[in-house]
C-alpha positions as CSV (number, residue, x, y, z in Angstrom):
1,M,-123.1,145.7,-9.3
2,M,-121.3,142.6,-8.0
3,K,-121.7,139.9,-10.5
4,S,-119.3,137.4,-12.1
5,N,-119.5,134.0,-13.7
6,L,-117.6,130.9,-12.6
7,S,-115.6,131.2,-15.8
8,E,-113.8,134.2,-14.2
9,A,-112.2,131.9,-11.7
10,R,-110.8,129.2,-14.0
11,A,-109.3,129.7,-17.4
12,G,-110.5,127.3,-20.1
13,S,-113.6,125.2,-20.4
14,R,-112.0,122.0,-19.1
15,G,-111.0,123.5,-15.8
16,V,-114.4,125.2,-15.3
17,R,-116.4,122.1,-16.1
18,A,-114.3,119.9,-13.8
19,L,-114.6,122.4,-10.9
20,F,-118.3,122.8,-11.5
21,R,-119.0,119.1,-11.5
22,A,-116.8,118.6,-8.3
23,I,-118.9,121.2,-6.5
24,I,-122.4,119.9,-7.3
25,R,-121.7,116.2,-7.4
26,E,-119.7,115.8,-4.2
27,P,-122.0,114.1,-1.7
28,A,-122.9,116.3,1.2
29,A,-120.6,115.4,4.2
30,G,-122.9,115.0,7.2
31,F,-120.7,116.7,9.7
32,T,-119.6,119.5,7.5
33,R,-123.0,120.4,6.3
34,G,-124.5,119.9,9.7
35,V,-122.1,122.3,11.4
36,A,-122.4,124.8,8.6
37,A,-126.2,124.7,8.8
38,A,-126.1,125.1,12.6
39,G,-123.8,128.1,12.2
40,L,-126.0,129.6,9.5
41,S,-129.2,129.1,11.5
42,L,-127.7,130.9,14.5
43,A,-126.4,133.7,12.2
44,L,-129.7,134.2,10.6
45,L,-131.5,134.3,13.9
46,L,-129.1,137.0,15.1
47,A,-128.9,139.0,11.8
48,A,-132.5,138.9,10.5
49,P,-136.1,139.1,11.7
50,L,-137.6,135.9,13.1
51,Q,-140.2,135.6,10.3
52,A,-139.0,133.6,7.2
53,A,-138.4,135.6,4.1
54,S,-140.8,135.3,1.3
55,F,-139.6,135.0,-2.3
56,E,-141.0,135.7,-5.7
57,Q,-140.4,134.2,-9.0
58,G,-137.5,136.0,-10.8
59,E,-136.1,137.4,-7.5
60,K,-132.3,137.4,-7.2
61,V,-131.2,135.3,-4.2
62,F,-128.2,134.4,-2.1
63,V,-127.4,130.9,-1.0
64,P,-125.0,131.0,2.0
65,M,-122.5,128.2,2.4
66,F,-121.2,129.4,5.8
67,Q,-118.7,127.6,8.0
68,P,-117.7,128.0,11.7
69,N,-114.5,129.6,10.4
70,P,-115.6,132.4,8.1
71,E,-112.4,132.1,6.1
72,L,-114.0,129.0,4.6
73,D,-117.3,130.6,3.8
74,G,-118.8,130.3,0.3
75,Y,-122.0,131.3,-1.5
76,A,-124.1,131.0,-4.6
77,V,-126.2,133.5,-6.5
78,G,-129.1,132.9,-8.7
79,L,-132.8,133.6,-9.5
80,V,-135.9,132.0,-8.2
81,D,-137.4,129.9,-11.0
82,T,-140.3,128.4,-9.1
83,V,-141.9,128.9,-5.7
84,H,-143.5,125.6,-4.6
85,D,-146.5,125.0,-2.4
86,D,-144.4,123.1,0.1
87,G,-142.2,126.2,0.7
88,T,-139.3,125.0,-1.3
89,L,-137.7,127.0,-4.1
90,T,-136.3,125.9,-7.5
91,L,-133.3,128.2,-8.3
92,K,-131.4,128.8,-11.4
93,I,-127.8,129.5,-10.2
94,D,-125.1,131.1,-12.4
95,K,-122.5,131.9,-9.8
96,V,-120.8,129.7,-7.1
97,V,-117.9,130.7,-4.8
98,T,-116.6,128.2,-2.3
99,G,-113.6,127.7,-0.1
100,K,-110.7,129.9,0.7
101,N,-109.5,133.1,-1.1
102,K,-113.0,134.0,-2.0
103,T,-114.7,137.4,-2.4
104,L,-118.0,138.7,-3.8
105,A,-116.1,139.6,-6.9
106,G,-115.8,135.9,-7.7
107,T,-113.2,133.2,-7.2
108,C,-114.0,129.6,-6.5
109,H,-112.5,126.4,-5.3
110,P,-114.1,123.0,-5.1
111,S,-115.5,121.8,-1.9
112,G,-118.0,119.2,-0.8
113,G,-121.0,119.3,1.6
114,T,-122.6,122.4,0.1
115,P,-126.4,123.0,-0.5
116,L,-125.6,122.5,-4.3
117,A,-124.7,118.8,-3.9
118,G,-126.8,116.9,-6.4
119,A,-127.9,119.9,-8.4
120,Q,-128.8,119.5,-12.1
121,I,-126.4,120.9,-14.7
122,L,-128.2,123.0,-17.2
123,S,-125.1,124.3,-18.9
124,D,-121.4,123.9,-18.1
125,E,-120.2,126.1,-20.9
126,P,-117.4,128.3,-19.4
127,D,-119.2,131.5,-20.6
128,R,-122.7,130.4,-19.5
129,I,-122.6,128.2,-16.4
130,M,-126.1,127.4,-15.1
131,I,-127.4,124.8,-12.6
132,E,-130.8,124.1,-11.1
133,Q,-131.3,123.2,-7.5
134,R,-134.4,122.9,-5.3
135,L,-133.8,124.1,-1.7
136,D,-135.8,124.8,1.4
137,A,-136.6,128.5,1.7
138,D,-134.7,128.7,5.0
139,E,-131.5,127.8,3.1
140,V,-131.9,130.9,0.9
141,M,-131.6,134.6,1.7
142,P,-132.6,137.8,-0.2
143,Y,-129.5,138.8,-2.2
144,R,-128.9,142.1,-0.4
145,R,-129.3,140.7,3.1
146,G,-127.2,137.7,2.3
147,S,-124.4,139.6,0.6
148,Q,-124.2,142.0,3.5
149,L,-124.0,139.2,6.0
150,Y,-121.3,137.5,3.9
151,L,-119.2,140.7,3.7
152,K,-119.5,141.2,7.5
153,R,-118.2,137.7,8.0
154,E,-115.4,138.2,5.5
155,N,-114.3,141.4,7.3
156,L,-114.2,139.4,10.5
157,S,-112.1,136.8,8.7
158,I,-109.7,139.5,7.6
159,A,-109.2,140.7,11.2
160,Y,-108.7,137.1,12.4
161,L,-106.1,136.3,9.8
162,K,-104.3,139.6,10.3
163,Y,-103.9,138.9,14.0
164,L,-102.6,135.4,13.3
165,G,-100.1,136.9,10.9
166,S,-98.1,139.9,11.7
167,G,-100.8,141.5,13.9
168,M,-99.5,144.9,12.8
169,G,-102.1,147.6,13.3
170,M,-104.6,145.3,15.1
171,T,-105.4,147.9,17.8
172,P,-107.8,147.2,20.7
173,D,-110.4,149.2,18.9
174,R,-110.2,147.1,15.8
175,L,-110.4,144.0,17.9
176,D,-113.5,145.4,19.6
177,V,-115.1,145.7,16.1
178,A,-114.1,142.1,15.3
179,I,-115.6,140.9,18.6
180,R,-118.9,142.7,17.9
181,R,-119.0,141.3,14.3
182,A,-118.4,137.8,15.6
183,R,-121.2,138.2,18.1
184,S,-123.6,139.6,15.5
185,V,-123.1,136.7,13.1
186,G,-123.3,134.0,15.8
187,L,-119.7,132.8,16.1
188,P,-119.0,132.4,19.9
189,D,-115.6,130.7,19.4
190,M,-114.5,133.6,17.3
191,V,-115.7,136.0,20.0
192,T,-113.5,134.2,22.5
193,A,-110.6,134.1,20.1
194,M,-110.8,137.8,19.4
195,Q,-111.2,138.6,23.2
196,I,-107.9,136.7,23.9
197,A,-106.2,138.6,21.0
198,K,-107.3,141.9,22.6
199,M,-106.0,140.9,26.0
200,Q,-102.6,140.1,24.5
201,V,-102.5,143.3,22.4
202,E,-103.4,145.5,25.4
203,S,-100.9,143.8,27.6
204,T,-98.0,144.9,25.3
205,Q,-98.9,148.6,25.8
206,G,-98.2,149.0,22.1
207,R,-101.8,149.4,20.8
208,G,-101.2,146.9,18.0
209,F,-97.7,148.1,17.0
210,P,-94.3,146.6,17.9
211,V,-92.7,147.6,21.2
212,P,-89.5,146.2,22.8
213,A,-89.9,142.9,24.6
214,S,-88.7,144.6,27.8
215,R,-91.9,146.7,27.7
216,A,-94.3,144.2,26.0
217,L,-93.8,141.6,28.7
218,Q,-94.3,143.9,31.7
219,Q,-98.0,142.9,31.9
220,A,-97.7,139.4,30.4
221,A,-98.2,137.4,33.6
222,P,-101.6,138.9,34.6
223,M,-102.7,138.8,31.0
224,L,-101.8,135.1,30.8
225,D,-103.7,134.3,34.0
226,E,-106.8,136.1,32.6
227,V,-106.5,134.1,29.4
228,A,-106.1,130.8,31.3
229,A,-109.3,131.6,33.3
230,K,-111.2,132.2,30.1
231,L,-110.0,128.9,28.6
232,E,-111.3,126.8,31.5
233,V,-114.6,126.4,29.6
234,H,-112.9,125.6,26.3
235,P,-111.0,122.3,27.0
236,Q,-111.3,121.0,23.5
237,A,-109.7,124.1,22.0
238,V,-106.9,123.9,24.5
239,E,-106.4,120.2,23.8
240,K,-106.2,121.0,20.0
241,A,-103.7,123.7,20.6
242,A,-101.6,121.4,22.7
243,R,-101.6,118.8,19.9
244,I,-100.5,121.4,17.4
245,L,-97.7,122.7,19.7
246,G,-96.7,119.1,20.5
247,G,-96.4,118.3,16.8
248,T,-99.0,115.6,16.7
249,T,-101.6,117.7,14.7
250,P,-100.8,120.0,11.7
251,S,-101.2,123.6,12.4
252,H,-104.3,125.2,10.9
253,R,-106.8,128.0,11.5
254,D,-110.1,126.1,11.4
255,Q,-110.5,126.3,15.2
256,P,-110.2,130.0,16.1
257,I,-109.5,129.6,19.9
258,A,-106.8,126.9,19.3
259,A,-105.2,129.0,16.5
260,V,-105.0,132.1,18.8
261,I,-103.4,130.0,21.6
262,V,-100.8,128.8,19.2
263,R,-100.2,132.4,18.1
264,L,-99.9,133.5,21.7
265,H,-97.1,130.9,22.1
266,E,-95.3,132.2,19.1
267,I,-95.5,135.8,20.4
268,L,-94.2,134.8,23.8
269,E,-91.4,132.8,22.3
270,E,-90.3,135.7,20.2
271,Q,-90.5,138.2,23.1
272,L,-88.6,135.9,25.6
273,G,-86.1,135.2,22.8
274,E,-85.5,138.9,22.5
275,L,-84.8,139.1,26.3
276,A,-82.4,136.1,26.0
277,Q,-80.4,138.1,23.4
278,Q,-79.7,140.7,26.0
279,S,-78.2,138.0,28.3
280,S,-77.8,134.3,28.1
281,D,-78.3,134.3,31.9
282,P,-81.9,135.2,32.7
283,R,-80.9,136.4,36.2
284,E,-79.0,139.3,34.6
285,V,-81.8,140.7,32.3
286,A,-82.5,144.3,33.2
287,G,-85.9,145.1,34.6
288,Y,-86.9,141.4,35.2
289,S,-86.2,139.4,38.3
290,S,-86.2,135.6,38.3
291,D,-89.6,135.8,40.0
292,D,-91.0,138.1,37.3
293,L,-89.9,135.7,34.6
294,L,-91.2,132.7,36.5
295,A,-94.6,134.4,36.7
296,I,-94.7,134.8,32.9
297,Y,-93.7,131.2,32.3
298,T,-96.2,130.0,34.9
299,G,-98.9,132.1,33.3
300,W,-98.3,130.3,30.0
301,Y,-98.4,126.9,31.6
302,R,-101.8,127.8,33.0
303,V,-102.9,128.8,29.5
304,I,-101.8,125.5,27.9
305,T,-103.4,123.5,30.7
306,A,-106.5,125.7,31.0
307,N,-105.7,126.3,34.6
308,D,-104.9,122.6,35.3
309,T,-108.2,121.4,33.8
310,Q,-106.5,120.0,30.7
311,P,-103.0,118.5,31.3
312,F,-100.4,119.3,28.7
313,Q,-98.4,116.2,27.7
314,N,-99.7,114.4,30.8
315,A,-98.3,117.0,33.2
316,Q,-99.8,119.8,35.3
317,V,-98.8,123.4,36.0
318,D,-96.7,122.5,39.1
319,Y,-94.4,120.2,37.0
320,Y,-93.7,122.9,34.4
321,R,-93.3,125.7,37.0
322,D,-90.9,123.7,39.1
323,R,-88.9,122.8,36.0
324,A,-88.8,126.5,35.0
325,A,-87.8,127.6,38.5
326,E,-84.9,125.1,38.5
327,A,-83.7,126.4,35.1
328,L,-83.8,130.0,36.2
329,E,-82.0,129.2,39.4
330,N,-79.3,127.6,37.3
331,G,-79.0,130.7,35.0
332,E,-80.7,129.0,32.1
333,W,-83.7,130.1,30.0
334,P,-86.7,127.7,30.6
335,S,-88.7,126.2,27.8
336,L,-92.3,127.1,27.2
337,L,-93.2,123.5,26.2
């Protein structure tokens, strides 16, 4: 049975009380809560019957606090204290988990903009945390359904973070599972991000495991062209990735498509760097002509400009391709940026 109190996540009553008050007293940020509510509504439509769930007094319930990036998901668990005629519910909540590094076993971090903002503190004792909150029924889920949906999203988050990390063992089959999960919980940007990840993994011919760059880059050019075509309808994500790569925005994972583009750049840089270790002159690299290498660089320039629909640092593909061609002709390795 998965149950733990907030006291398990913070040692000492002072830390728990401070955390507890931060969670429920922080005013709901309009954008954060609005986006989260929109994501939750879509997820519920996809994951549950269309009719609203009915609740009974004393029933154990799950309050989802979902975000567009499931890494940031949170939740609360409690019991229905009162079912009101207007369809709202008064809940007695004794477990809250928000933010990163969270699991159903129970850890918590303060964050604003949750459905618990403004809740009444009934007890802030570290061994008996209890709050009361009145919510619309559509903000609440039956515990079993809610916890299963949360775990599905958490498993998706694990796959996403693994790809952004080492990527070791992220096979096309595992990425297919992640794509299906992202679809089932209503996260279209995560679907696209995982599709791009799958394209990259398949292109290396290593099925999610390391292979030499001389092999991994053989199918890079057509893969990059395919990714660029997919990104044409995601100009904002491409712009965000460009700002991260240009150093004007800190790197973060909150926008999945942008984060995967940045990861793609890292992978290409590592692979091309491995080829450069074979020869300081790109014209002398075994298995790759200057035209082959130029096709890879051009594919990347198409990615970071979304096929010339989103200029990178005020320049189009032709500029970067001509610059790369000149470098290769002079026996120098071009820059990806």
